[in-house]
N, C-alpha and C positions, 0 to 999 in steps of 0.2 A: 681536399683536406688542406687546412691551414699549413703552409710550408714550414712554419715555426714548430709544428708538432711532429714533423717527420723525423725518422731516425737519420742521423748524419753518418753515412757510411765511412767517410774519410777520417772520422775521429773514433771509429769503433763503436761498441755498444754504449749508449748513454747511461746504462745502469752501472757501468764499471769505470767510466771516465768522467772527467770534470775539467772545466776551464775557469780559472779565477779571473773575474772581470772587474774587480774593484781593488786595485793594488796601489799603494803609495810607495814611492822610492825615496831616497834621501833628498830628492829635489822638492819634496814637501818638507821644507826646511825644519830641522829639529823635531820631526815627528816620525821619522822612519829610519831604520838602520840599513835599508836595502839599496844596493847598487844594481844597475841594470845587468852587468855581467854576472854577478852572483845570483841574481834572480833567474837568469836563463839556466845557469848550472843547476840550481835547486829544482827548477821546473822539470828538467830532464831527469834528474836523480829520482824525482817523485813520480815519474811515469806519465807526465802530462805533455801535450803536444802544442799548446798555445798558451799565451799569457797576455793580459792587458796591463798597461801602465796608465794610471789615472791620478796623477798628482793634482793637488789642490790649486786651482787657479793658474796653472802654467803647463807648458809643454817642454820644459827644459830637458827632460830625459827622453823625449820621444825619439829623436834621431839616434841617440846612443843605443837605445834598445833595438831600434829598427836595424841599424848598421851592424851591431854585434850579432844579432840573430842571422842576418844575411851572411856574415863571415863564417859563422859556425855551420850554416847549411852548405856553403860552398866547400868548406873543409871536409865535411862528411861525405860530400859527393865526389871528392877526389878519387878515391879507390874505384868507385863505380865508373868514372870516366876512363880511367886507365884500363879497367877490365873490358869496357866496351871497345876501346881501341885495339886491345889484344884479340878480341873476338872478331873484329873486322879483318885483321891480318890472318887469323886462322881460317876464316871463311874464304878469303881470297886465295889461300894456298890449299884449300880443301880438295881432296881427291876422293873418289869412291873408296869406302872401306874405313880404316882406322882414322885417317885424317878428317873424314866427314864427321865421325863420332866426336873427335876432339873439338871440331868447330862448334858442334851443337852444345857440347859441355861448356865451352867458353862463353857462348851466347847465354846459356842458362845462368851461369855464374854472374855475368854482367847484369842480367835482369834482376837477380836476387840482391846484388849489391846496391843497385839503384833503388829497389823497393825499400831496402834497409835504410838508405840515406834519406829517402823521403819520410820514412817513419820517424827517424831521429830528428828531423828538422823541427824547429820551434817557430810557430807563427807568432809574430809580434803584433799585437793589436794596440792601436794608438787611441788614447782617450784622455779625458780630463774630468775631475770633479769640480764642477763650476758652482760658484756662490750665486744664488738668485736673490735679488733684492725684491721683496714682495710689494713695496710701495713705488718701485721704479729705480733704475740704476743711478739717476741723478739726485735722488733724495738722500740727504745725509743722515740716514738712520742705520744703526749698526746691525739691527736684526736681519738675518739672512737664512735662507734655506739652501740645501745642497742637492744637486742632481749629478748623475754620471752620464756623460756623453761619449759614445764610442764612434770612431770614424769607420764607416762601412766601406768607403772607397776614397779616391783622391778628392772628389767633390766634398765629401764629408770632412776630410782632413783640412781642406782649404776653409771650409765654413767654421770648423773648430778653431783654426788659427785666427780667423776674423773675430770670433766671439771672445777668445782669450785676449786679443789685442784691444778690443773695445772695453773689456773689463778693466784693463790696466789704464787705458787712456781716457775713458769717459766715465767709468763707474767706480773708480777706486775710492774707497772710504774704509780705512784700516786694512782692507783686503780688496783685491779686484772683484768686481761684481757685475753681473748682467741682469737683465730682467726678462720676463716671458716674451715681451715684444721683440727684443733682440734675438732671442732663441728662435722665435717664429720666423724671423727674417733670414736666419742662417741655419735652418733645420735640415735642408736637403742633404742626404747622404749620411745622416747621423742616426744612431740608435740610442734611445734614452732609457736609463734605469732610474728609479725614483729615489735612490740614495739610501744611506744607512746611518745609524746612530741617531742621537736625539735631534740633530739638525737636518735629518733627511726631509725631503720635500713634503712627504705625507706625515712623517713621524711628529713633526712640530705641532701639527693640528691634532693628530690622534692622541698624543699624550696630554694635550690640554682639554680633551673631551670634545673637541670640535669635529665630530665625525662627518657631519654634513659638509663642512668647509673642506675637509680632506677629500671627500668625494667630488666636490665641485672642482677642486684643483686638479684631481686626477682626470676629470672630464676635459679640462682645458688642455692638459698634456696630450690626451688622446686625440683632440682636434688637430693638434700640431703634428704628432708623430704617427697617428693611425696604428698600423700593425708593426711599427718600429718602437713601440713602447712596452716596457716590462716593469712590473712591480718587484722591487728588490726586497728579498727576505734574508735576514741575517740572524744568527743565533749565537750569542757569546756566553751563554750559560748564566745570564742574569735577567731579571724581570724588569719591566718598565720601559722607559723611553729609548733605551739603547736598541732594543729589538722590535718591540711592538708588532710581533708577527701576526697575532690574531687579527688585529685591526687592519693590517695591510692585506691579509689574505681575504678578509671579508669584502673589502673594497674591490680587490682584483676580481673576485667572483661576481660581484654585483655589476661591474662595468665591463665584464668579459675581457679583462686584460691578463695576459699570461704572466706567470711569476718566474723569477730566477733567483737562485741561491748565490750569495756572495759571502765572503768572510772579512771584508773591509781590512785587507792585509796591511800591516805596518812593519812586520819583521818576518824573518824566514823560519825560525824555530821557536818553539814555545819558551825555551830558556832565554831567548833574546829580549823578553819583555822587560827584564831588569835594565838593560842598556837603554831601551826606549824610554823607560821611566826617568832615567837620568837626563835624556834629551829634553823631555817635557819640563823638567825642573829648570834646566838651563834656559829653555824658551821663555819661561815665566820669571826668570831672574830670582829664583828661590832655591831652596835645598830640598832633597828628597825627604827630609824629616818634617817638612811643612805639610800638615794634614789637610790644609785647606786648598792646596794647590790643584791645578789641573792634572788629572791622571786618567788612564784607561780603567774601566770598571772590572776588567778581568784579564788574565794572561792568554786569552784565546785568539788574539788578532794576528795569528801567524799563518804561514802558507801551508794549510792542511793538505793532506794527501786526498786523492779522489775517494778512497775508502772512508776516510774520516768525514768528508763532506756528505757522502752517501749515507753514512750512519746517522749523521746529524739531521738529515732531512729524509729519513726512511719513510715517513708518512706522506711525503710530498715528492715522489720521484721525478715529477715533471719539472720541479725547480732545479734539479740536477741536469736533466737532459736538455733543458732549454739553454743552459750555459754552452752546450755543444752547438746548438742551433745558431746561437748568436755568433759564436766563434767562426762557424762555417760561413756566415753572411759577410764577415769582415775580411777584406782583402789583405794580403800580406805586403802589398805594394802600393800603399796609400801615399807614401812620401815620394814625390818626383825627385830623381837624382840624375847626375850626368850633365847638368847644365847650370850655369851661374844665373842667379836672379838678383841683379843689382838695381838699386833705386835709380830713378831718373833725376837728373839735375835740372833745375829750372833755369833755362837760358833766356837771354834777351830775344825778342821776337824775330830779329833778323839773323840769328845764329843758332846752330845746333851744337851738340856736345863736342863734335870733332873740331869744328871751326873755332869754337870758343877756347878749347884747350890749346889749339895751335896758336891763336892770337895771344893768349896769356903767356905761353912759353916764349914767343918772340919778344914780348915785353921783358920777361925775365932774362932772356939772353942778352938783350941790349943793356939791361941794368948791370949785369955781371961783367960783360966784355966790351961795353961801349957800342957806339952806333955802327961800327964796321967789324963784326966778328969774322973770324977766318973761315975759309971754306971747310976746314976740318971740323970746326965747331958747329957750323950749320949742318953738315952731313951727320954729325953725331946726334944732334937734336932730331933731325928727320928720322934717323934710324930708331930712336927711342919712341918717337910719336907713332911710327909705323907699327912697332911692336905692341904698344898700348892699344892701338886701333885694331890690330889683328886679334887681340885677346878680348876686345869689347869692353875695355876697362876705362874708357874716357870718363864716364860718370863718377867712377870711384876716385880718380885723381882730382876731379873738380870738387867733389865733396870734401876730400881731405884738405885740399888747398883752402877751401872756404872756411873750415873751422880753425885751421892753423892761422890764417890771416886774421880771423876774428879774435883769437887769443892774443896774438902779437899786438894788435891795435889797442888792446886793453891792458897791456903790460903783464900778461900772464906768461910765465916761462913755458917754452915748448922744447921738447927733447926728442931724440938725442941731438 
């Protein structure tokens, strides 16, 4: 059986649970009211155990969501750890009779608390809604389609980071953009959803009546992602290009691609749509009274409960259960932590970062104190160089010195 169609035990019954996989935070600037911390609280309150963050064209909120989810999980696990320690002590002191029963009770309590902590933990899934330039990322054409890419593992996160960086550095035109070739080159470890709204990767073609072209594009995505591709279905209570459910469903069945439900979330509660409407007016430098401005077609783009999503897709239960399957595939530890990753400084051929920093510091020492600095001054410099070296920060100091010197040479004030 296709592993994507299996029931995911760790998330419970796929008929009663759901994971939102297309969610914008306030890092999709002026289009969402959601902060990562509030998102995690809302997810817990609504009985869900995983959530994705998929801001448009950036990963600004990825680490914030990841680290906050980790902190909450560790906090929830605290009582379980204490109970486990108490159980160890009780077991060590256990004697036949009542003390043995007490040890067993303590162990059972610790196990129950640990299970509760695991159940309350929220898995943070890192993703991005990327803009895809159909004519190539180097072409200055504003037309673009949208895909959702989710990091399945650390390799996927690194590839997603590369794609986002390339979008800003190589493909930027009004917004960061990539193309299918760039996605193909960095697709390992990524799960692809076909996007929502009128600019969704398939929706742009379907709403123009270009069904064959939509099928061709889905075929290209399937070549890249194989069994890591899902056709995204969204229902916002409006007809036409925003949802295009029927066309997407037809293509998914024709090309044997599984479907998944999303709600293209921009705010937490339905009542928040008014605040988001003000954001959109600000984004477009107009007022909410302007009837021609950009706005969402309905107030349904909120973090719906699993029951609400199940009711919305009651005729397509596989679209709900597949959200759990995708969440199960995505690791909660995709972002490497505990180590600094600093850029390398380009040194002359005959020097490395350590020797170059030492050389420049000696020049600076002579400039400040003359050609014969005191032993105390030399010892102080060596102490600071040793500290920098032990921390592995030579490149950082060279980079900062480089742009400070560049600014001073051009008469640009540097502070403090």
